[in-house]
N, CA and C atoms as a LAMMPS dump frame, in Angstrom:
ITEM: TIMESTEP
0
ITEM: NUMBER OF ATOMS
270
ITEM: BOX BOUNDS ff ff ff
-5.0000000000000000e+02 5.0000000000000000e+02
-5.0000000000000000e+02 5.0000000000000000e+02
-5.0000000000000000e+02 5.0000000000000000e+02
ITEM: ATOMS id mol type element x y z
1 1 1 N -198.123 -131.856 -403.211
2 1 2 C -198.656 -132.058 -401.883
3 1 3 C -200.052 -131.431 -401.827
4 2 1 N -201.002 -132.149 -401.288
5 2 2 C -202.379 -131.657 -401.202
6 2 3 C -202.521 -130.648 -400.07
7 3 1 N -203.4 -129.688 -400.268
8 3 2 C -203.707 -128.746 -399.194
9 3 3 C -204.601 -129.453 -398.18
10 4 1 N -204.785 -128.81 -397.032
11 4 2 C -205.662 -129.393 -396.018
12 4 3 C -207.067 -129.591 -396.58
13 5 1 N -207.552 -128.597 -397.319
14 5 2 C -208.909 -128.685 -397.862
15 5 3 C -209.015 -129.833 -398.862
16 6 1 N -207.976 -130.005 -399.692
17 6 2 C -207.981 -131.116 -400.648
18 6 3 C -207.964 -132.459 -399.924
19 7 1 N -207.194 -132.533 -398.83
20 7 2 C -207.183 -133.76 -398.029
21 7 3 C -208.562 -134.016 -397.426
22 8 1 N -209.192 -132.957 -396.934
23 8 2 C -210.51 -133.097 -396.321
24 8 3 C -211.514 -133.652 -397.32
25 9 1 N -211.477 -133.148 -398.548
26 9 2 C -212.395 -133.647 -399.574
27 9 3 C -212.061 -135.082 -399.948
28 10 1 N -210.768 -135.371 -400.072
29 10 2 C -210.339 -136.717 -400.453
30 10 3 C -210.825 -137.759 -399.446
31 11 1 N -210.836 -137.385 -398.165
32 11 2 C -211.227 -138.331 -397.13
33 11 3 C -212.651 -138.111 -396.641
34 12 1 N -213.465 -137.458 -397.475
35 12 2 C -214.909 -137.313 -397.246
36 12 3 C -215.27 -136.676 -395.909
37 13 1 N -214.545 -135.638 -395.522
38 13 2 C -214.914 -134.918 -394.309
39 13 3 C -216.089 -134.004 -394.63
40 14 1 N -216.918 -133.749 -393.628
41 14 2 C -218.059 -132.876 -393.878
42 14 3 C -217.588 -131.427 -394.039
43 15 1 N -218.502 -130.549 -394.428
44 15 2 C -218.142 -129.16 -394.738
45 15 3 C -217.533 -128.442 -393.545
46 16 1 N -218.068 -128.684 -392.352
47 16 2 C -217.541 -128.014 -391.156
48 16 3 C -216.087 -128.415 -390.911
49 17 1 N -215.799 -129.711 -391.029
50 17 2 C -214.426 -130.178 -390.843
51 17 3 C -213.505 -129.617 -391.927
52 18 1 N -214.021 -129.51 -393.147
53 18 2 C -213.235 -128.93 -394.237
54 18 3 C -212.91 -127.462 -393.947
55 19 1 N -213.897 -126.731 -393.432
56 19 2 C -213.678 -125.32 -393.114
57 19 3 C -212.645 -125.161 -392.009
58 20 1 N -212.704 -126.033 -391.012
59 20 2 C -211.732 -125.981 -389.916
60 20 3 C -210.32 -126.177 -390.458
61 21 1 N -210.161 -127.174 -391.316
62 21 2 C -208.84 -127.425 -391.881
63 21 3 C -208.389 -126.285 -392.791
64 22 1 N -209.311 -125.721 -393.564
65 22 2 C -208.964 -124.597 -394.441
66 22 3 C -208.555 -123.381 -393.611
67 23 1 N -209.284 -123.11 -392.519
68 23 2 C -208.927 -121.998 -391.634
69 23 3 C -207.552 -122.22 -391.018
70 24 1 N -207.305 -123.437 -390.596
71 24 2 C -206.005 -123.775 -390.017
72 24 3 C -204.898 -123.512 -391.03
73 25 1 N -205.126 -123.947 -392.259
74 25 2 C -204.132 -123.752 -393.313
75 25 3 C -203.899 -122.259 -393.569
76 26 1 N -204.983 -121.476 -393.616
77 26 2 C -204.861 -120.039 -393.87
78 26 3 C -204.109 -119.34 -392.741
79 27 1 N -204.359 -119.745 -391.513
80 27 2 C -203.711 -119.116 -390.359
81 27 3 C -202.247 -119.502 -390.222
82 28 1 N -201.849 -120.563 -390.885
83 28 2 C -200.476 -121.039 -390.755
84 28 3 C -199.69 -120.896 -392.055
85 29 1 N -200.195 -120.082 -392.976
86 29 2 C -199.498 -119.868 -394.249
87 29 3 C -198.121 -119.271 -393.975
88 30 1 N -197.121 -119.792 -394.658
89 30 2 C -195.765 -119.295 -394.496
90 30 3 C -195.023 -119.893 -393.319
91 31 1 N -195.72 -120.603 -392.468
92 31 2 C -195.087 -121.264 -391.328
93 31 3 C -194.683 -122.664 -391.769
94 32 1 N -193.787 -123.292 -391.061
95 32 2 C -193.383 -124.65 -391.461
96 32 3 C -194.6 -125.569 -391.562
97 33 1 N -194.66 -126.317 -392.648
98 33 2 C -195.785 -127.223 -392.851
99 33 3 C -195.629 -128.456 -391.975
100 34 1 N -196.758 -129.079 -391.7
101 34 2 C -196.694 -130.311 -390.921
102 34 3 C -196.06 -131.402 -391.774
103 35 1 N -195.523 -132.378 -391.113
104 35 2 C -194.863 -133.457 -391.84
105 35 3 C -195.895 -134.326 -392.544
106 36 1 N -195.442 -135.034 -393.552
107 36 2 C -196.333 -135.941 -394.283
108 36 3 C -196.886 -137.006 -393.339
109 37 1 N -196.069 -137.431 -392.374
110 37 2 C -196.525 -138.436 -391.404
111 37 3 C -197.702 -137.899 -390.593
112 38 1 N -197.612 -136.658 -390.144
113 38 2 C -198.697 -136.048 -389.369
114 38 3 C -199.931 -135.862 -390.249
115 39 1 N -199.715 -135.497 -391.496
116 39 2 C -200.83 -135.321 -392.43
117 39 3 C -201.579 -136.649 -392.594
118 40 1 N -200.837 -137.742 -392.723
119 40 2 C -201.459 -139.065 -392.85
120 40 3 C -202.199 -139.435 -391.571
121 41 1 N -201.623 -139.058 -390.433
122 41 2 C -202.275 -139.334 -389.153
123 41 3 C -203.61 -138.591 -389.059
124 42 1 N -203.626 -137.335 -389.486
125 42 2 C -204.874 -136.558 -389.476
126 42 3 C -205.913 -137.176 -390.406
127 43 1 N -205.47 -137.637 -391.565
128 43 2 C -206.388 -138.282 -392.506
129 43 3 C -206.932 -139.57 -391.908
130 44 1 N -206.079 -140.307 -391.207
131 44 2 C -206.509 -141.549 -390.568
132 44 3 C -207.568 -141.271 -389.505
133 45 1 N -207.364 -140.212 -388.732
134 45 2 C -208.357 -139.832 -387.722
135 45 3 C -209.683 -139.463 -388.374
136 46 1 N -209.617 -138.775 -389.49
137 46 2 C -210.836 -138.405 -390.211
138 46 3 C -211.557 -139.649 -390.701
139 47 1 N -210.819 -140.619 -391.217
140 47 2 C -211.431 -141.864 -391.682
141 47 3 C -212.061 -142.623 -390.531
142 48 1 N -211.406 -142.626 -389.372
143 48 2 C -211.951 -143.319 -388.206
144 48 3 C -213.276 -142.69 -387.796
145 49 1 N -213.34 -141.37 -387.839
146 49 2 C -214.572 -140.671 -387.497
147 49 3 C -215.689 -141.051 -388.462
148 50 1 N -215.366 -141.126 -389.736
149 50 2 C -216.346 -141.512 -390.749
150 50 3 C -216.825 -142.941 -390.515
151 51 1 N -215.901 -143.845 -390.233
152 51 2 C -216.252 -145.245 -389.994
153 51 3 C -217.117 -145.371 -388.745
154 52 1 N -216.843 -144.548 -387.744
155 52 2 C -217.633 -144.564 -386.519
156 52 3 C -219.098 -144.255 -386.832
157 53 1 N -219.336 -143.279 -387.694
158 53 2 C -220.695 -142.924 -388.089
159 53 3 C -221.38 -144.049 -388.837
160 54 1 N -220.646 -144.705 -389.718
161 54 2 C -221.197 -145.837 -390.469
162 54 3 C -221.581 -146.958 -389.514
163 55 1 N -220.693 -147.247 -388.555
164 55 2 C -220.965 -148.325 -387.599
165 55 3 C -222.173 -147.989 -386.73
166 56 1 N -222.29 -146.73 -386.321
167 56 2 C -223.433 -146.317 -385.512
168 56 3 C -224.733 -146.495 -386.289
169 57 1 N -224.749 -146.076 -387.548
170 57 2 C -225.947 -146.241 -388.378
171 57 3 C -226.302 -147.712 -388.54
172 58 1 N -225.302 -148.556 -388.725
173 58 2 C -225.543 -149.993 -388.859
174 58 3 C -226.155 -150.555 -387.587
175 59 1 N -225.602 -150.182 -386.433
176 59 2 C -226.133 -150.67 -385.159
177 59 3 C -227.569 -150.189 -384.946
178 60 1 N -227.865 -148.957 -385.347
179 60 2 C -229.224 -148.442 -385.199
180 60 3 C -230.199 -149.224 -386.077
181 61 1 N -229.785 -149.546 -387.31
182 61 2 C -230.656 -150.342 -388.189
183 61 3 C -230.866 -151.742 -387.619
184 62 1 N -229.791 -152.354 -387.119
185 62 2 C -229.917 -153.694 -386.541
186 62 3 C -230.814 -153.677 -385.308
187 63 1 N -230.698 -152.634 -384.51
188 63 2 C -231.537 -152.509 -383.324
189 63 3 C -233.008 -152.374 -383.717
190 64 1 N -233.286 -151.582 -384.745
191 64 2 C -234.666 -151.43 -385.218
192 64 3 C -235.193 -152.751 -385.767
193 65 1 N -234.352 -153.481 -386.503
194 65 2 C -234.753 -154.797 -387.019
195 65 3 C -235.063 -155.753 -385.876
196 66 1 N -234.232 -155.731 -384.839
197 66 2 C -234.438 -156.612 -383.686
198 66 3 C -235.741 -156.268 -382.969
199 67 1 N -236.037 -154.983 -382.856
200 67 2 C -237.28 -154.564 -382.202
201 67 3 C -238.488 -155.047 -382.993
202 68 1 N -238.417 -154.938 -384.33
203 68 2 C -239.53 -155.408 -385.159
204 68 3 C -239.689 -156.927 -385.063
205 69 1 N -238.597 -157.63 -384.847
206 69 2 C -238.651 -159.095 -384.769
207 69 3 C -238.997 -159.585 -383.364
208 70 1 N -239.176 -158.658 -382.424
209 70 2 C -239.539 -159.046 -381.071
210 70 3 C -238.356 -159.318 -380.164
211 71 1 N -237.153 -159.104 -380.642
212 71 2 C -235.964 -159.376 -379.837
213 71 3 C -235.765 -158.339 -378.737
214 72 1 N -236.445 -157.211 -378.835
215 72 2 C -236.254 -156.167 -377.825
216 72 3 C -236.762 -156.604 -376.457
217 73 1 N -237.62 -157.618 -376.435
218 73 2 C -238.147 -158.104 -375.163
219 73 3 C -237.365 -159.299 -374.639
220 74 1 N -236.326 -159.712 -375.371
221 74 2 C -235.512 -160.852 -374.947
222 74 3 C -234.394 -160.374 -374.026
223 75 1 N -233.985 -161.259 -373.109
224 75 2 C -232.841 -160.934 -372.26
225 75 3 C -231.563 -161.13 -373.064
226 76 1 N -230.472 -160.607 -372.555
227 76 2 C -229.186 -160.766 -373.227
228 76 3 C -228.81 -162.243 -373.335
229 77 1 N -229.104 -163.025 -372.304
230 77 2 C -228.821 -164.468 -372.345
231 77 3 C -229.624 -165.157 -373.444
232 78 1 N -230.886 -164.764 -373.6
233 78 2 C -231.714 -165.354 -374.656
234 78 3 C -231.185 -164.988 -376.039
235 79 1 N -230.764 -163.746 -376.198
236 79 2 C -230.206 -163.315 -377.48
237 79 3 C -228.929 -164.079 -377.784
238 80 1 N -228.045 -164.211 -376.781
239 80 2 C -226.804 -164.96 -376.981
240 80 3 C -227.082 -166.423 -377.303
241 81 1 N -228.103 -167.005 -376.682
242 81 2 C -228.468 -168.391 -376.981
243 81 3 C -228.937 -168.514 -378.428
244 82 1 N -229.702 -167.531 -378.905
245 82 2 C -230.151 -167.533 -380.302
246 82 3 C -228.961 -167.429 -381.258
247 83 1 N -228.013 -166.578 -380.91
248 83 2 C -226.812 -166.427 -381.745
249 83 3 C -226.032 -167.732 -381.786
250 84 1 N -225.838 -168.345 -380.618
251 84 2 C -225.119 -169.628 -380.564
252 84 3 C -225.835 -170.693 -381.38
253 85 1 N -227.155 -170.733 -381.278
254 85 2 C -227.927 -171.723 -382.034
255 85 3 C -227.761 -171.498 -383.534
256 86 1 N -227.789 -170.249 -383.957
257 86 2 C -227.624 -169.943 -385.382
258 86 3 C -226.233 -170.327 -385.866
259 87 1 N -225.237 -170.08 -385.044
260 87 2 C -223.86 -170.429 -385.416
261 87 3 C -223.669 -171.939 -385.508
262 88 1 N -224.348 -172.662 -384.638
263 88 2 C -224.194 -174.119 -384.595
264 88 3 C -225.204 -174.845 -385.477
265 89 1 N -226.028 -174.105 -386.187
266 89 2 C -226.987 -174.706 -387.11
267 89 3 C -228.146 -175.406 -386.436
268 90 1 N -228.479 -174.999 -385.239
269 90 2 C -229.599 -175.631 -384.524
270 90 3 C -230.909 -174.989 -384.874
């Protein structure tokens, strides 16, 4: 069974999150361990947080690309019309 710190590294948590989990593990030594199901749930939450950051970075890059292309001055309706046209091959 992996320790909290090993799980944190496996799921690419940053150093602060790793320290939090390591502190939690140290403070709960000798106490009943969390279930494997809960451990997987915590790992899933960590992955969701990581994915959230990736999605935010992607949206920021797309927004910068749109600004360079002049889309920042378009209304939402105009942008949606452009998307529809691209989807329909117009």
